[in-house]
C-alpha positions as CSV (number, residue, x, y, z in Angstrom):
1,M,69.4,136.5,-17.8
2,H,65.9,137.1,-18.9
3,P,64.6,140.5,-19.7
4,H,61.7,141.5,-17.6
5,G,58.3,140.4,-19.0
6,H,59.6,137.2,-20.6
7,T,58.6,133.8,-19.4
8,H,61.5,131.8,-17.9
9,A,62.7,128.7,-19.8
10,H,61.3,126.6,-17.0
11,G,57.9,128.1,-17.4
12,H,58.2,130.4,-14.4
13,R,57.0,133.9,-14.8
14,P,58.9,136.8,-13.2
15,R,57.3,138.8,-10.4
16,T,54.4,141.0,-11.6
17,P,54.0,144.6,-10.6
18,G,51.2,143.4,-8.4
19,T,53.6,141.1,-6.5
20,E,56.0,144.0,-6.0
21,R,53.1,146.1,-4.8
22,T,52.4,143.4,-2.2
23,R,56.0,143.5,-1.1
24,R,55.9,147.3,-0.9
25,W,52.8,147.1,1.3
26,F,54.7,144.7,3.6
27,M,57.6,147.2,3.8
28,N,55.2,150.0,4.6
29,R,53.5,148.0,7.2
30,S,56.7,147.1,8.9
31,L,57.6,150.8,9.0
32,L,54.4,151.5,10.9
33,V,55.3,148.7,13.3
34,G,59.0,149.4,13.6
35,G,58.9,153.1,13.9
36,A,62.0,155.3,13.5
37,A,64.5,152.5,13.8
38,A,62.8,150.6,10.9
39,V,62.7,153.8,8.8
40,A,66.4,154.3,9.4
41,T,67.3,150.8,8.3
42,M,65.1,150.4,5.2
43,T,66.6,152.8,2.8
44,G,64.5,153.0,-0.3
45,C,62.0,150.4,0.8
46,S,59.3,152.8,2.0
47,S,58.4,154.5,-1.3
48,G,55.1,153.8,-2.8
49,S,51.9,154.1,-0.8
50,S,49.6,151.2,-0.2
51,S,45.8,151.0,-0.4
52,S,43.6,149.2,1.9
53,S,42.6,146.7,-0.8
54,E,46.3,145.8,-1.3
55,A,46.7,145.4,2.5
56,G,43.7,143.1,2.6
57,S,45.2,140.8,-0.1
58,S,48.7,140.6,1.4
59,A,50.3,137.3,2.3
60,A,51.5,138.8,5.6
61,G,48.8,136.9,7.4
62,G,47.3,139.8,9.2
63,G,50.1,139.9,11.9
64,M,52.9,142.3,12.3
65,P,56.3,141.1,11.0
66,S,58.3,139.2,13.6
67,G,61.6,139.1,11.9
68,G,62.6,142.7,12.6
69,P,64.7,144.9,10.4
70,D,68.4,144.4,10.3
71,G,71.0,147.2,10.0
72,G,71.9,148.3,6.5
73,G,68.4,147.8,5.1
74,G,68.9,144.1,5.6
75,G,66.1,142.7,7.6
76,M,62.7,143.3,6.1
77,G,63.6,141.9,2.7
78,P,65.7,143.2,-0.1
79,G,63.0,145.6,-1.5
80,A,64.7,148.5,-3.4
81,T,68.1,147.3,-2.1
82,Q,67.9,144.0,-4.0
83,V,70.9,143.5,-6.2
84,K,70.2,141.8,-9.5
85,Y,72.1,138.6,-9.9
86,A,74.1,139.8,-12.9
87,D,75.2,142.8,-10.8
88,V,76.4,140.8,-7.7
89,K,80.0,141.4,-7.0
90,G,79.7,140.5,-3.3
91,V,80.8,142.0,0.0
92,T,84.0,144.0,-0.3
93,T,86.0,146.3,2.0
94,D,86.1,149.2,-0.4
95,G,84.1,148.3,-3.6
96,E,87.0,146.5,-5.2
97,V,86.8,142.7,-5.4
98,V,89.9,140.8,-4.3
99,E,90.8,138.6,-7.3
100,D,91.9,135.0,-7.5
101,L,90.4,133.9,-4.2
102,F,88.3,131.1,-5.7
103,S,89.0,128.5,-8.4
104,I,87.3,125.5,-10.0
105,H,88.9,122.4,-8.6
106,S,88.1,119.0,-7.2
107,T,87.5,118.9,-3.5
108,G,87.3,115.2,-3.3
109,V,84.0,115.4,-1.4
110,S,81.3,113.7,-3.4
111,T,78.0,115.5,-4.1
112,D,76.4,112.4,-5.7
113,A,74.0,111.8,-2.8
114,L,73.1,115.5,-2.6
115,V,72.2,115.5,-6.3
116,K,70.2,112.3,-6.0
117,A,68.3,113.8,-3.0
118,A,67.5,117.0,-5.0
119,Q,66.4,115.0,-8.0
120,A,64.2,112.8,-5.8
121,F,62.5,115.8,-4.2
122,L,61.8,117.4,-7.6
123,D,60.6,114.1,-9.1
124,G,58.2,113.8,-6.2
125,L,56.5,117.1,-7.1
126,S,53.5,117.6,-9.4
127,A,54.2,119.3,-12.7
128,K,52.7,122.5,-11.4
129,E,54.7,122.5,-8.2
130,R,57.9,121.8,-10.1
131,R,57.2,124.7,-12.5
132,S,56.6,127.0,-9.5
133,C,60.0,126.3,-7.9
134,V,62.5,125.8,-10.7
135,F,64.5,128.9,-12.1
136,D,67.5,129.4,-14.2
137,V,70.9,129.0,-12.5
138,D,71.6,132.8,-12.8
139,D,68.1,134.0,-11.8
140,D,67.4,137.1,-9.7
141,E,65.5,134.8,-7.4
142,W,68.8,134.0,-5.7
143,T,69.0,137.5,-4.2
144,A,65.3,138.0,-3.5
145,W,65.3,136.5,0.0
146,S,64.3,137.7,3.4
147,N,64.3,136.3,7.0
148,V,61.0,137.9,7.8
149,D,57.9,135.8,8.4
150,G,55.4,137.7,6.2
151,Y,57.6,138.2,3.2
152,E,56.1,136.9,0.0
153,R,58.1,134.0,-1.3
154,E,58.3,132.0,-4.5
155,G,58.6,128.2,-4.7
156,V,57.0,125.2,-3.0
157,R,55.9,125.6,0.6
158,M,56.7,122.7,2.9
159,G,53.4,123.0,4.7
160,D,51.5,122.5,1.4
161,L,53.3,119.2,0.6
162,T,52.2,115.7,1.4
163,D,54.1,114.0,4.3
164,K,56.0,111.9,1.8
165,R,57.1,114.9,-0.3
166,R,58.0,116.9,2.7
167,A,60.1,114.0,4.0
168,L,62.0,114.2,0.6
169,G,62.6,117.9,1.3
170,F,64.1,117.1,4.7
171,A,66.2,114.3,3.1
172,L,67.7,116.9,0.8
173,L,68.4,119.2,3.7
174,G,69.9,116.2,5.5
175,E,72.4,115.7,2.6
176,A,73.2,119.4,2.2
177,L,73.7,120.1,5.9
178,S,75.5,118.5,8.8
179,A,73.5,116.8,11.5
180,D,74.0,120.0,13.6
181,G,72.8,122.1,10.6
182,L,69.7,120.0,10.1
183,K,68.9,120.1,13.9
184,Q,69.4,123.9,13.9
185,T,67.1,124.4,10.9
186,R,64.4,122.2,12.3
187,G,64.7,123.9,15.7
188,I,64.3,127.3,14.1
189,M,61.2,126.0,12.3
190,K,59.7,124.6,15.5
191,L,60.4,127.7,17.6
192,N,58.7,129.7,14.8
193,A,55.6,127.5,15.4
194,F,56.0,128.0,19.2
195,L,55.9,131.7,18.6
196,G,52.7,131.4,16.5
197,E,51.0,129.1,19.0
198,S,51.9,131.2,22.0
199,R,50.2,134.2,20.2
200,G,47.0,132.2,19.8
201,G,47.8,130.6,16.5
202,G,46.0,131.3,13.2
203,Q,48.9,133.1,11.6
204,E,50.1,131.0,8.6
205,T,53.6,132.5,8.6
206,L,54.3,131.5,12.2
207,T,54.1,127.8,11.6
208,E,56.5,124.9,10.9
209,G,55.3,124.7,7.4
210,H,55.9,128.2,6.1
211,Y,59.3,127.5,4.5
212,Y,59.9,127.4,0.8
213,F,62.2,125.5,-1.6
214,T,63.4,127.1,-4.9
215,F,65.9,125.5,-7.3
216,M,68.2,127.3,-9.6
217,G,69.3,125.2,-12.5
218,T,68.9,121.4,-12.7
219,P,70.6,119.1,-10.1
220,S,73.7,117.7,-11.8
221,T,77.1,116.3,-10.8
222,T,78.8,118.3,-13.6
223,E,76.7,121.4,-14.4
224,P,76.1,124.3,-11.9
225,W,72.9,124.3,-9.9
226,G,71.7,125.2,-6.5
227,F,68.7,125.7,-4.2
228,Q,67.4,128.1,-1.7
229,Y,65.5,127.2,1.5
230,E,63.8,130.2,2.9
231,G,61.4,131.3,5.6
232,H,61.2,133.1,8.9
233,H,64.6,133.2,10.6
234,V,66.3,130.7,8.3
235,V,67.5,131.3,4.7
236,I,70.0,128.8,3.2
237,N,71.5,129.6,-0.2
238,Y,73.3,126.5,-1.6
239,F,75.3,126.5,-4.8
240,V,76.8,123.3,-6.3
241,L,79.3,122.9,-9.1
242,G,80.8,119.4,-9.4
243,D,82.0,118.5,-6.0
244,Q,82.3,122.2,-4.9
245,V,79.6,123.8,-2.8
246,V,78.9,127.2,-1.4
247,M,76.4,127.6,1.4
248,T,76.3,131.4,1.6
249,P,74.6,133.7,2.2
250,T,73.0,131.9,5.1
251,F,70.8,133.6,7.7
252,M,69.9,131.8,10.9
253,G,68.0,133.3,13.8
254,S,65.2,132.7,16.3
255,E,62.8,134.4,18.7
256,P,62.7,132.8,21.3
257,T,66.0,130.9,21.2
258,S,65.1,128.5,24.1
259,E,61.6,127.1,24.8
260,T,59.7,123.8,25.0
261,Y,57.7,123.0,21.9
262,R,55.3,120.0,22.1
263,G,57.3,118.4,24.8
264,E,60.7,119.0,23.2
265,K,63.1,121.4,24.9
266,I,64.8,123.4,22.1
267,T,67.8,125.6,22.8
268,L,69.5,127.3,19.9
269,F,72.6,129.5,19.4
270,R,74.5,128.4,22.5
271,P,77.6,127.4,20.5
272,E,77.5,130.8,18.6
273,T,77.1,132.7,21.9
274,E,79.6,130.7,24.0
275,S,82.4,130.5,21.3
276,G,82.0,134.3,20.8
277,L,82.4,134.9,24.5
278,A,85.4,132.4,24.7
279,M,87.1,134.4,21.9
280,V,86.6,137.9,23.4
281,R,87.5,136.7,26.9
282,S,90.8,135.3,25.7
283,L,92.1,138.8,24.7
284,D,94.5,140.8,26.9
285,D,93.9,144.5,27.6
286,S,95.8,145.8,24.5
287,Q,94.0,143.3,22.2
288,R,90.6,144.2,23.7
289,A,91.3,147.9,23.0
290,K,91.4,147.0,19.3
291,A,88.7,144.4,19.2
292,V,86.0,145.8,21.5
293,S,84.2,148.9,20.4
294,S,83.7,151.7,22.8
295,Q,80.2,152.0,21.3
296,A,77.5,149.9,23.1
297,N,75.7,147.4,20.9
298,G,72.4,148.6,19.6
299,N,69.2,146.7,18.7
300,E,69.9,146.4,14.9
301,D,73.6,146.1,14.3
302,M,73.7,143.5,11.5
303,K,75.2,144.9,8.3
304,S,75.0,142.1,5.8
305,G,71.4,141.0,5.8
306,A,68.9,140.7,2.9
307,G,69.6,143.1,0.0
308,Q,73.2,143.7,1.1
309,D,74.9,141.5,-1.6
310,N,77.2,144.3,-2.6
311,L,77.9,145.7,0.8
312,E,81.0,147.7,1.4
313,L,82.3,147.0,4.9
314,A,85.8,147.9,6.0
315,Y,87.7,145.6,8.4
316,E,87.3,146.6,12.0
317,G,88.7,145.1,15.2
318,L,91.7,142.9,15.9
319,A,93.6,141.1,13.1
320,G,94.4,137.4,13.3
321,S,98.1,138.2,12.9
322,E,98.0,139.8,16.3
323,L,96.7,136.6,18.1
324,T,98.5,133.9,20.0
325,T,98.4,130.3,18.7
326,A,95.7,129.5,21.3
327,Q,93.7,132.6,20.4
328,R,93.9,131.7,16.7
329,Q,92.4,128.3,17.5
330,K,89.6,130.0,19.4
331,L,88.9,132.1,16.3
332,L,88.9,129.1,14.1
333,D,86.6,127.3,16.6
334,L,84.2,130.3,16.4
335,V,84.1,130.3,12.6
336,G,83.8,126.5,12.7
337,V,80.4,126.8,14.5
338,Y,78.9,128.6,11.5
339,V,80.8,126.7,8.8
340,G,79.9,123.5,10.6
341,Y,76.2,123.6,9.6
342,I,77.2,122.5,6.1
343,S,77.8,118.8,5.5
344,E,81.0,117.6,7.2
345,G,83.3,117.1,4.2
346,H,82.5,120.4,2.7
347,A,82.9,122.1,6.1
348,E,86.5,120.9,6.2
349,V,87.1,122.3,2.7
350,K,85.8,125.7,3.8
351,M,87.7,125.7,7.0
352,T,91.0,125.1,5.1
353,E,90.1,128.1,3.0
354,V,89.4,130.2,6.1
355,E,92.7,129.1,7.8
356,K,94.7,130.3,4.7
357,H,93.5,133.8,5.4
358,L,93.6,133.8,9.2
359,D,96.2,136.6,9.5
360,D,93.8,138.8,7.6
361,T,90.7,137.7,9.7
362,Y,89.4,140.5,11.9
363,F,87.4,140.0,15.1
364,F,85.1,142.9,16.2
365,W,82.8,143.1,19.3
366,M,80.2,145.5,20.6
367,G,78.6,145.2,24.1
368,E,79.2,143.5,27.4
369,T,80.9,140.1,27.8
370,E,78.9,138.4,30.6
371,D,77.3,135.0,30.1
372,D,73.8,136.5,29.6
373,S,74.9,139.8,27.9
374,A,73.3,140.9,24.7
375,F,76.1,141.6,22.3
376,Y,77.1,141.9,18.6
377,Y,80.2,140.4,17.1
378,R,81.7,140.1,13.6
379,V,84.4,137.9,12.0
380,H,85.6,139.2,8.7
381,S,88.2,138.1,6.2
382,P,88.6,137.9,2.4
383,V,86.7,134.6,2.4
384,V,84.3,134.7,5.3
385,L,82.0,137.2,7.0
386,I,80.1,136.2,10.1
387,E,77.7,138.4,12.1
388,Y,76.0,137.6,15.4
389,D,73.4,140.1,16.7
390,A,71.4,139.9,19.9
391,Q,68.2,141.9,19.4
392,A,65.3,143.3,21.4
393,P,62.1,141.2,21.5
394,L,59.5,141.8,19.0
395,F,56.9,139.3,20.2
396,Y,58.4,137.2,22.9
397,S,59.0,138.1,26.5
398,E,59.5,136.1,29.7
399,D,58.1,136.8,33.1
400,S,58.2,134.9,36.3
401,S,54.5,134.3,36.6
402,S,53.7,132.7,33.2
403,G,57.2,131.7,32.0
404,A,56.7,133.2,28.6
405,S,54.3,135.3,26.6
406,A,54.2,136.3,23.0
407,S,52.0,139.1,21.9
408,P,52.0,142.1,19.6
409,G,52.6,144.3,22.7
410,A,55.8,142.4,23.7
411,G,58.0,144.4,21.2
412,G,60.5,146.8,22.6
413,G,62.6,146.4,25.6
414,E,66.3,145.6,25.8
415,P,68.2,143.3,23.4
416,S,68.6,139.8,24.9
417,Q,69.8,136.3,24.0
418,Q,66.2,135.3,23.4
419,H,66.2,137.0,20.0
420,I,69.3,136.3,17.9
421,H,70.1,136.9,14.3
422,T,73.2,135.4,12.6
423,M,74.7,135.7,9.1
424,I,77.5,134.0,7.2
425,R,78.7,135.2,3.8
426,T,81.6,134.6,1.4
427,P,82.9,138.0,0.4
428,N,84.5,139.0,-2.9
429,G,82.0,137.3,-5.2
430,G,81.8,133.9,-3.3
431,D,78.1,134.3,-2.3
432,Y,75.6,132.2,-4.4
433,G,78.7,130.7,-6.1
434,V,78.8,133.8,-8.3
435,D,82.6,133.7,-9.0
436,L,82.6,129.9,-9.5
437,L,79.7,130.3,-12.0
438,K,81.6,133.0,-13.9
439,L,84.7,130.9,-14.0
440,H,82.7,127.9,-15.2
441,L,81.0,129.9,-18.0
442,A,84.3,131.4,-19.1
443,A,85.9,127.9,-19.3
444,D,82.9,126.7,-21.3
445,H,83.1,129.3,-24.0
């Protein structure tokens, strides 16, 4: 790790106090927009006043944030809750990491094409662009992510690249993700642009291009490296060591979740919604009593968003050991939706890991269970944490006369399936490949 104030080995400078001020301004602005709910969910992020000159120079694009704060201080960006990479121990149930869950081994799933695609993307950049997006493998940039549109990001911005270089970026995502994962990511980007255009356009952050690549380490088939793809409503953290990969934490969301953008009908999060409903509807009365909370779902129920890398979250709900064979398959199908966004071979490897701990996998639900209900659910085991959270609209609303509108005044109202946030993590030090990197460094020395 580099002490603050030193230039990175790759020529990248750490964030300056001015950059942090801009971030603080963004937090404060979101407090004004979000009101009491935002204050409650952004512990420690609202300190430090902002001046009008700072506000004027912010990268927030002049618009209110449309990502919305998540529970646990998670949504507006890490801010004061950011965990330094060296201090990441991961999500735990009680602050104690479960040991020996992960090991360095061969998966038999090649990462050669992935490494080549990453190298091709980096080789296509200018020297300046490359310097701006390459960090050390253990850099704090890993944990400095947010799902919010106006958050100030590092790296190379897709919208600033030539068509050829941008195509190389999508080729990298195509190797890292499954076909479903790439389609989902592109769909999120397109609906972000739909939101911007339906608000009249002119806000840089609400476009298809406002998504950034950063790289940690150098793409290699033997040495540890990774990348982060980050923007409004999609954040993919992707760690690689040999033929092992970790694609968590990954945030995916959208507002709206179904619309027509430039002639293309895009509908997102149906599998997440329908597999969740299939799981909860399979439960009998005694199982439901354990799985379904008596508390109604709120607007901001997500616990494990940005800045929550060392979250302590006790198991809640119904354990896999209490499920029938058919129900266990439904639970695996549900996890498989989220895991299935990583490239196919690596998804199989992860699902094998999940299945090993199925007895200790807990399913928890808040809210109603109708087809169009807005609800929250969580799947939580020693090796996977999934959250699904239907939220209230911030900008987008539907009415019968115009079909859809998106304006600063559309915020508020009841949670709906037109604004969904999801999260997948690997508890107990799995996120960002932290445990694998420690094991690798220990074996090397």
